[in-house]
N, C-alpha and C positions, 0 to 999 in steps of 0.2 A: 634689857628693852632692846627691839629691833628700830633699826635707823632705816628712814626710807630717803630714796633721792626723787626728786622730780624727774620726770620724761624728759625735760627740756637739758637736765643736767648730764645726762649720760651720754659720755662720749660715743662717737660711731663705732668706734672699735668693739666695744661692750654690744653692743644691740643684738649681735648675732650668739653672744654668751648667754644675755638675757631671755633672748626666745628659747634656747635650748632648754635652760631652767626654768621658764614659763611652763614649759610643754611637759617637763615630767612633773612640775607643781599640778598641772590641770590633772595629769594621770593619778597621782596621788590622791587629790580631792575626789576624782572620779570615784575611784578604788573605794575611799572612805564613804561617801554617801552611798554607793549600793552596797556595803556593808551595813550603814546605820537602817536605811529603807528595809534591808533584809529582817532587823530585828524589830522593827516597828509594826504596830497594828494599822492596818488601812481603814478609816470608818467611811460612810456612806456618803460624804462630801468630797471623797478623796484625799484627806486630810491623814496625817500620819501620826499616830499616839507612840511616845517612846514609853517603853514600860519602865515602872519607879525604880527599879533596883539599877537600870542603865544609867539614868538620870540621874542618881545619887553618886555612883559609882564615876561617871564622867565629870558631874561638878565637883566630887572632890580632886579628880585627877587634875583640871581646870585651876584651880584655886591652890596648887601646891607646887610651890618653886621646885624647878629639874632638882636642886640638889638633894630635895628632902625626899624623892619619890623612891620609890624602891627599887632593888635593882633589874627586875623584871620590867617595871615600866621605863626604866632608862635606856633597857634594850631595846624596848618597842620604839622609842624616840631615836634611838641610832641606827635602828634599821630604817627608818624613815630617812636619815640623813645620807645614807649609804646609797639614794636614790640619786643624790645631787653630787655628793663627792666626785663622782667621776668625771662629771661635767667639769668641775672646778679644778680637777687636779690635771684634766687635759689642758684647760686653759693656762694653767700654771707651768706645765709642763716645762717648757722653755727657761723660766725661771726657777724651777726646783731641780732640773734635773731627773726629772723621774725616768727609771730604766724601762718602764712597759706601761702601755696604753691600759687604764684601768676599765673594766667594763659595769655597764647599769646593771642594778639587780631589783626586779620589779616582783611585785604579789606579797609586799608586807603591810600588816594592819596591826593597829594598836586594839586589842580586844580587852 
């Protein structure tokens, strides 16, 4: 399960890193929302209706531990992590002695 830090406990040195990661997270979330909205039916009052087959699939994925996902589903999660890894790797570069700058990859989504 994920652990959370209170804003007041985040050292000043990490604030820049946090903002870069938050930027990637917002892009990832926005991309996912555009995808979800594209799969839904918009009704007269502006609400969106998610098709039953997608609700079933996504609920199944939500309730499945990572270790029990199919290899295809795991790879979809890894694609999302690849959005964050370059930022984390570059932040740790002095400690890890990484040879080259890692570039961000965009445009992945779980279907």
